[in-house]
C-alpha positions in Angstrom: 20.0 48.0 16.4 23.5 49.3 17.4 24.4 50.9 14.1 23.2 53.9 12.2 23.3 54.4 8.5 26.4 56.1 7.0 26.0 59.8 7.3 28.2 62.4 5.8 27.7 65.8 4.4 26.8 65.1 0.8 26.2 68.7 -0.1 28.6 69.9 -2.8 29.1 72.8 -3.0 28.5 73.5 0.7 26.3 76.6 0.7 26.1 79.1 3.5 22.4 79.3 4.8 21.0 82.7 3.8 23.6 83.6 1.3 21.3 83.6 -1.8 17.9 84.4 -2.5 15.6 83.5 -5.3 12.1 83.5 -6.7 9.7 81.4 -4.4 8.3 79.4 -7.3 12.0 78.3 -8.4 12.8 77.4 -4.8 9.5 75.4 -4.5 10.3 73.5 -7.8 13.6 72.6 -6.4 12.3 71.5 -3.1 9.7 69.4 -4.7 12.3 67.6 -6.8 14.4 67.0 -3.7 11.6 65.5 -1.6 10.3 63.5 -4.6 13.7 61.8 -5.0 14.0 61.4 -1.3 10.5 59.6 -1.1 11.4 57.4 -4.1 14.6 56.3 -2.3 12.7 55.6 0.9 10.1 53.7 -1.0 12.7 51.5 -2.6 14.5 50.8 0.7 11.2 49.7 2.2 10.2 47.4 -0.6 13.5 45.8 -0.8 13.7 45.4 3.0 10.3 43.8 3.1 11.0 41.5 0.1 14.2 40.2 1.8 12.4 39.8 5.3 9.8 37.7 3.4 12.5 35.4 1.9 14.2 32.9 4.1 16.7 32.2 1.5 17.6 35.8 1.3 17.7 36.4 4.9 20.1 33.4 5.3 22.4 34.5 2.5 22.7 38.1 4.0 22.7 37.4 7.7 23.8 33.8 7.7 27.4 35.0 8.0 29.3 38.1 8.7 31.0 38.7 5.4 28.1 39.4 3.2 26.6 41.9 5.6 30.0 43.5 6.1 30.4 43.8 2.4 27.0 45.5 2.0 27.7 47.9 4.8 31.1 49.0 3.3 29.5 49.3 -0.1 26.9 51.7 1.3 29.6 53.8 3.0 31.7 53.9 -0.3 28.6 55.0 -2.1 27.7 57.8 0.3 31.4 59.1 0.4 31.7 58.9 -3.3 28.4 60.5 -4.2 29.4 64.1 -4.2 32.8 63.9 -5.9 31.4 61.5 -8.6 28.3 63.5 -9.2 30.4 66.6 -9.8 32.4 64.9 -12.6 29.5 63.0 -14.2 25.9 63.6 -15.3 22.6 63.5 -13.3 21.8 60.1 -14.7 24.9 58.6 -12.9 24.0 60.5 -9.7 20.4 59.1 -9.9 21.7 55.5 -10.3 23.9 56.1 -7.3 21.1 57.1 -5.2 18.9 54.2 -6.3 21.7 51.7 -5.8 22.2 53.0 -2.2 18.6 52.7 -1.5 18.6 49.0 -2.7 21.7 48.3 -0.6 20.3 50.0 2.5 17.1 48.0 2.0 19.1 44.7 2.0 20.7 45.6 5.2 17.5 47.1 6.9 15.8 43.8 6.5 17.4 42.9 9.8 14.9 45.1 11.6 12.2 42.6 10.7 14.1 39.9 12.6 14.3 42.0 15.8 11.0 44.0 15.8 7.3 43.3 14.9 6.0 44.5 11.7 3.3 46.6 13.5 5.8 48.4 15.5 8.0 49.1 12.5 5.0 50.4 10.6 4.0 52.6 13.6 7.4 54.0 14.1 7.8 54.8 10.4 4.7 57.0 10.6 5.8 58.6 13.8 9.2 59.3 12.0 7.4 60.7 8.9 5.3 63.0 10.9 8.3 64.2 13.1 10.6 64.6 10.1 7.9 66.5 8.2 7.5 69.0 11.0 11.3 69.5 11.5 11.8 69.8 7.6 8.8 72.4 7.5 10.5 74.4 10.3 13.9 74.3 8.6 12.5 75.5 5.3 10.4 78.2 6.9 12.7 79.7 9.6 14.7 82.8 8.8 17.3 82.0 11.8 20.8 81.2 11.1 21.0 77.5 11.9 24.9 77.2 11.5 25.5 76.6 15.3 22.8 73.9 15.3 24.4 72.2 12.4 27.9 72.4 14.0 26.6 70.9 17.3 24.7 68.2 15.6 27.7 67.1 13.5 29.9 67.1 16.6 27.2 65.1 18.3 27.1 62.8 15.4 30.9 61.9 15.7 30.4 61.4 19.4 27.5 59.1 18.7 29.4 57.0 16.2 32.4 56.7 18.7 30.1 55.7 21.6 28.3 53.2 19.5 31.4 51.5 18.3 32.7 51.4 22.0 29.5 49.8 23.2 29.9 47.0 20.6 32.6 45.8 23.0 31.3 47.1 26.4 27.6 46.0 25.7 26.4 48.6 28.3 22.6 49.0 28.6 23.2 52.4 30.1 25.5 53.5 27.3 23.1 52.0 24.7 20.2 54.2 26.0 22.4 57.2 26.3 23.4 56.9 22.7 19.7 56.4 21.8 18.4 59.5 23.4 21.3 61.5 22.2 20.7 60.2 18.8 17.2 61.6 18.8 18.7 65.1 19.5 21.5 64.7 16.9 19.3 63.7 14.1 16.3 66.1 14.8 19.0 68.8 14.8 20.5 67.5 11.5 17.0 67.3 9.9 16.2 71.0 10.6 19.7 72.2 9.5 19.9 70.2 6.3 16.3 71.2 5.4 17.3 74.8 5.9 20.4 74.4 3.8 18.2 73.4 0.8 17.1 77.0 0.4 20.7 78.1 -0.3 21.4 74.9 -2.5 18.2 75.9 -4.6 19.7 79.3 -5.2 22.9 77.6 -6.4 20.9 75.3 -8.6 18.8 78.1 -10.2 22.0 79.6 -11.7 23.2 76.2 -13.1 21.9 74.2 -16.1 19.2 71.7 -15.7 21.6 68.7 -15.4 23.6 70.3 -12.4 20.3 71.5 -10.7 19.1 67.8 -11.0 22.4 66.7 -9.4 22.1 69.2 -6.5 18.6 68.0 -5.9 19.6 64.3 -5.7 22.5 65.4 -3.2 19.9 67.1 -1.2 17.7 64.1 -1.3 20.4 61.7 -0.2 21.3 64.0 2.8 17.7 64.1 4.0 17.1 60.3 3.2 20.1 59.7 5.6 18.7 62.0 8.3 15.3 60.2 8.0 16.6 56.7 8.1 18.9 57.3 11.1 16.1 59.1 13.0 13.8 56.1 12.1 16.4 53.6 13.5 16.9 55.6 16.6 13.1 55.9 17.3 12.7 52.2 16.6 14.9 51.4 19.5 12.4 53.4 21.7 9.0 52.5 20.2 9.9 49.1 18.6 8.1 46.1 19.9 10.5 43.1 19.8 9.5 39.8 18.4 8.9 36.9 20.8 9.5 34.1 18.4 
């Protein structure tokens, strides 16, 4: 897999970590909503990907030519980029539909991993990613440290990773492939910790708003963590994934 899922900072507004405090029960409720939405998105993506991978007709339609796949990828990118501004102008229902739509689109494109890797290795890597992401998110939520520097370095690393990946589409260098793979592990572990930490400040913002705005902020947080998880999964799959022999 030479590509990563579109990743932008979907938080809006962009809170400063540690800039606000709130009751622990309110924060816990907000975080529960974020991770529930994230889990729902991941579940939909997994179901759609597995359904497409089990259908020769669907696989042929999506991956038989370049235009359908490119259209899906551009639609994913457009949804991610439009999420925050659209959510700010509409209600939580529209934001939820956008998250679900993105989860479905990503499931359609991620069906490609079943063409490359065995299902056993995909499942095993998903469990590894889940355990790793859970530990990173727990640290980001619990730490009192200012992680702004971590976030800045991770975002710069992400830009470099995207550029290197695009360049390697033409060079097809195995060395650059593995360099971007291991760099990607560092980038997305850093982003997972940083984005999880930002949720605390986002929860404080949500507590001062109405229920609809609070739900939209929870959906934005869920999309950000969803992207971190998916990209970390794809990177780890390069390392641990067992390739199909048929």
